[in-house]
C-alpha positions as CSV (number, residue, x, y, z in Angstrom):
1,M,152.2,88.8,163.0
2,R,155.2,89.4,160.8
3,T,153.7,87.2,158.1
4,K,150.4,89.1,158.2
5,T,152.3,92.4,157.9
6,V,154.2,91.2,154.9
7,L,151.0,89.9,153.2
8,L,149.3,93.2,153.9
9,L,152.2,95.2,152.5
10,C,152.2,93.0,149.4
11,A,148.4,93.6,148.9
12,V,148.9,97.4,149.3
13,V,151.7,97.4,146.8
14,A,149.8,95.3,144.3
15,Q,146.8,97.7,144.5
16,L,149.0,100.7,144.0
17,V,150.7,99.1,140.9
18,N,147.4,98.0,139.4
19,G,146.0,101.5,140.0
20,C,148.7,103.1,137.9
21,Q,148.3,100.8,134.9
22,A,146.3,101.8,131.9
23,P,142.9,100.1,131.5
24,S,143.3,96.6,130.1
25,N,141.7,93.2,129.9
26,A,144.7,91.6,131.6
27,G,144.3,88.0,132.6
28,K,141.6,87.4,130.1
29,R,142.0,85.2,127.0
30,G,144.0,87.4,124.8
31,W,146.3,87.9,121.9
32,P,149.7,86.1,121.9
33,G,153.3,87.1,121.4
34,V,154.2,90.5,120.0
35,A,150.5,91.5,120.0
36,S,149.7,90.7,123.6
37,D,149.5,94.4,124.6
38,V,147.2,95.4,121.7
39,R,143.6,96.2,122.5
40,V,140.8,96.3,119.9
41,Q,137.8,98.7,120.0
42,W,134.8,98.6,117.7
43,T,132.1,101.2,117.0
44,A,129.4,101.5,114.4
45,D,127.0,103.9,112.8
46,P,123.5,104.1,114.4
47,G,121.4,101.0,113.8
48,I,124.3,98.6,113.3
49,G,124.8,96.1,116.2
50,L,128.2,94.8,117.0
51,T,127.4,91.7,119.1
52,E,125.1,89.8,116.8
53,G,124.5,89.2,113.1
54,V,127.0,89.9,110.3
55,A,129.1,92.3,112.5
56,V,130.3,89.2,114.5
57,P,132.1,87.4,111.6
58,V,133.4,90.8,110.4
59,R,135.0,91.5,113.8
60,A,136.4,87.9,114.0
61,Y,137.7,88.2,110.4
62,L,139.5,91.5,110.7
63,E,140.9,90.8,114.1
64,S,142.3,87.5,112.9
65,Y,143.6,89.1,109.7
66,D,145.6,91.7,111.6
67,L,146.7,89.2,114.2
68,V,148.2,86.9,111.5
69,E,149.9,89.8,109.9
70,F,151.4,91.0,113.2
71,T,152.6,87.6,114.5
72,G,153.3,85.8,111.2
73,N,151.3,82.8,112.3
74,F,148.0,81.5,110.9
75,G,147.7,79.4,114.0
76,N,146.9,82.6,115.9
77,A,143.7,83.3,113.8
78,Y,140.4,82.8,115.6
79,P,138.7,79.4,115.5
80,G,137.0,78.8,112.1
81,F,139.0,81.4,110.2
82,L,140.4,79.2,107.5
83,D,137.1,77.5,106.9
84,A,135.4,80.9,106.6
85,V,137.9,82.5,104.2
86,P,138.6,80.8,100.9
87,P,142.3,80.7,99.7
88,N,143.5,83.8,97.8
89,E,143.0,83.6,94.0
90,P,146.2,84.1,92.0
91,T,146.5,87.5,90.4
92,S,147.5,85.8,87.1
93,A,144.3,83.7,87.0
94,S,141.7,86.1,88.4
95,D,140.7,89.7,87.7
96,K,138.7,89.8,90.9
97,T,141.0,91.9,92.9
98,S,139.0,91.6,96.1
99,A,139.9,87.8,96.1
100,W,143.7,88.4,95.9
101,D,144.3,89.2,99.5
102,R,141.3,88.0,101.4
103,R,143.7,85.8,103.4
104,P,146.6,87.8,105.0
105,T,150.2,87.2,104.5
106,D,152.2,85.6,107.3
107,R,155.6,86.5,105.8
108,Y,156.3,89.9,107.4
109,P,155.6,89.8,111.2
110,T,156.5,92.8,113.3
111,G,159.9,92.6,114.9
112,W,159.0,94.5,118.1
113,N,156.2,94.2,120.6
114,L,153.1,96.1,119.7
115,V,151.3,98.4,122.1
116,G,148.2,100.6,122.1
117,N,144.8,100.5,120.4
118,L,143.5,99.1,117.1
119,R,140.2,100.7,116.3
120,F,137.4,99.9,113.7
121,H,134.2,101.6,112.8
122,I,131.5,100.0,110.7
123,R,129.9,102.5,108.4
124,S,127.4,100.5,106.5
125,V,126.0,97.0,106.0
126,E,124.3,96.4,102.6
127,S,122.4,93.3,101.9
128,T,123.2,91.6,98.5
129,S,121.6,88.7,96.7
130,R,124.3,86.4,98.1
131,G,124.9,87.9,101.5
132,A,126.2,91.4,102.5
133,T,128.8,94.0,101.7
134,V,130.3,95.8,104.7
135,T,132.2,99.1,104.6
136,L,134.2,100.2,107.5
137,C,137.2,102.2,108.7
138,E,140.3,100.9,110.3
139,Y,142.5,103.1,112.5
140,R,146.1,101.9,113.1
141,Y,147.7,105.2,114.1
142,G,147.1,104.4,117.8
143,L,149.6,101.5,117.6
144,G,153.2,101.8,118.7
145,Q,156.1,99.5,118.9
146,R,158.3,98.9,122.0
147,K,161.9,98.5,120.8
148,T,164.3,96.2,122.6
149,D,166.0,99.3,124.2
150,G,162.7,100.2,125.8
151,T,161.9,103.2,123.6
152,Y,158.8,103.6,121.5
153,V,158.1,104.3,117.9
154,P,154.8,104.5,115.9
155,Y,153.7,101.3,114.1
156,I,153.0,103.3,111.0
157,S,155.4,106.2,110.5
158,N,154.9,107.1,106.9
159,G,152.2,109.0,105.1
160,W,150.5,112.4,105.5
161,S,149.7,113.3,109.1
162,S,146.1,113.9,108.2
163,D,145.4,110.3,107.2
164,R,148.4,108.3,108.4
165,G,147.2,104.9,109.7
166,I,143.6,105.5,108.5
167,F,142.1,103.5,105.7
168,G,138.7,102.2,104.5
169,V,137.9,98.5,104.2
170,R,135.2,96.8,102.1
171,L,134.2,93.2,102.7
172,D,132.0,90.9,100.7
173,L,130.4,88.1,102.6
174,T,128.2,85.2,101.4
175,D,125.6,83.8,103.7
176,A,125.5,80.1,104.3
177,Q,122.3,78.3,103.5
178,E,122.4,76.6,106.9
179,K,123.1,79.2,109.5
180,S,125.0,78.2,112.6
181,E,124.5,81.3,114.7
182,A,121.6,80.0,116.8
183,G,123.8,78.8,119.6
184,L,125.8,82.0,119.9
185,V,125.2,84.3,122.8
186,P,125.7,88.1,122.1
187,Q,129.4,88.5,121.5
188,R,130.4,90.9,124.2
189,G,132.6,90.3,127.3
190,P,136.0,90.7,129.0
191,A,138.0,88.3,126.8
192,L,140.2,89.6,124.0
193,S,139.4,86.8,121.6
194,P,136.6,84.2,121.1
195,N,137.0,80.7,122.4
196,T,134.8,79.1,119.7
197,N,133.9,79.5,116.0
198,V,131.8,82.7,115.7
199,F,131.7,82.9,111.9
200,G,128.2,81.4,111.9
201,G,128.5,79.9,108.4
202,W,129.4,83.2,106.8
203,Q,132.1,83.2,104.1
204,I,134.4,86.2,103.6
205,V,135.0,86.1,99.8
206,G,136.2,89.7,99.2
207,Y,138.6,92.1,100.9
208,L,139.6,95.5,99.6
209,T,141.3,98.5,101.3
210,T,141.4,102.1,100.1
211,S,145.2,101.9,100.1
212,S,145.3,98.9,97.8
213,A,142.2,99.1,95.6
214,G,142.1,100.7,92.2
215,S,139.5,103.3,91.3
216,T,137.8,100.8,89.0
217,D,137.7,98.2,91.7
218,W,136.2,100.6,94.3
219,P,134.9,103.8,92.6
220,T,133.9,105.4,95.9
221,K,137.0,104.7,97.9
222,G,138.0,108.4,97.9
223,Q,134.7,109.3,99.7
224,V,135.1,106.4,102.1
225,V,138.6,107.3,103.2
226,S,137.6,111.0,103.5
227,A,134.7,110.0,105.8
228,C,137.0,107.8,107.8
229,V,139.5,110.7,108.3
230,S,136.7,113.1,109.3
231,S,135.3,110.7,111.8
232,A,138.6,109.5,113.3
233,P,138.3,109.0,117.1
234,D,141.2,111.4,117.8
235,S,141.8,115.0,116.7
236,L,144.3,115.8,114.0
237,E,146.5,117.4,116.6
238,R,146.6,114.2,118.6
239,R,147.3,112.2,115.5
240,K,150.2,114.5,114.7
241,D,151.6,114.0,118.2
242,L,151.5,110.2,117.6
243,A,153.7,110.7,114.5
244,S,156.3,113.1,115.8
245,G,157.7,111.8,119.0
246,P,159.7,111.4,121.2
247,F,157.3,108.9,122.9
248,T,156.7,107.3,126.2
249,A,154.5,104.3,127.2
250,A,151.7,106.7,128.1
251,D,151.5,107.8,124.4
252,F,150.3,104.3,123.5
253,A,148.4,103.4,126.6
254,S,145.6,100.9,125.8
255,S,141.9,101.1,126.6
256,P,139.8,98.1,127.4
257,A,138.6,96.0,124.4
258,E,135.1,96.9,123.2
259,P,132.8,95.1,122.9
260,G,135.3,92.2,123.6
261,W,134.3,88.6,123.6
262,P,132.5,86.3,126.1
263,E,134.7,84.4,128.5
């Protein structure tokens, strides 16, 4: 009887604890190390699907890109990343700026654990003679860092409050002659990362952001970042709150991954 009572109490306590936690994909295949408490959400303009087609390698590429930057380890990139992304071209030998940083740097990992939400919104997908150009918004202002003393600070603390942690991204992709997407199920599920190569033969050959591209490299970058700011998923007041502090864990509570990846 005593054993049953203890087990019952443990179950009740576990339910209460889990009920107080922020929504998460806990227990599912996830991100490692300092990024283990980050959740990624994707949205898109009407008519753009997120679970099939070119959006799938775009998701895998940018999630891998940020994961490598956060952790300082290319081994944490998704399966197939290095095959799908050619090495960076040296700035001294190429005037193609979008090829300079298409692979991330692993030299400056974050020193504290990251928490919160990393959001993306695909604005357009344009077909090209070789593949596609995808323009999207990345929102990092919802990320915080948990310091060793248990306090929290924003991941991005500099910049104007109106556009802090918001930037546009432009990707150039080439389509493989022999597609390998046929065996892929729609890429949605409870996992935080894919367990197989989902790049489908696509190559990501160009990467630009509105914070790094020059006006000649990306003439419309001003309009893109303005559109990203105006369509941010949180109000300006909320974004200001995330820059001012002091902070608690609730300020950087994570939401479930969307659309996530199949188990």
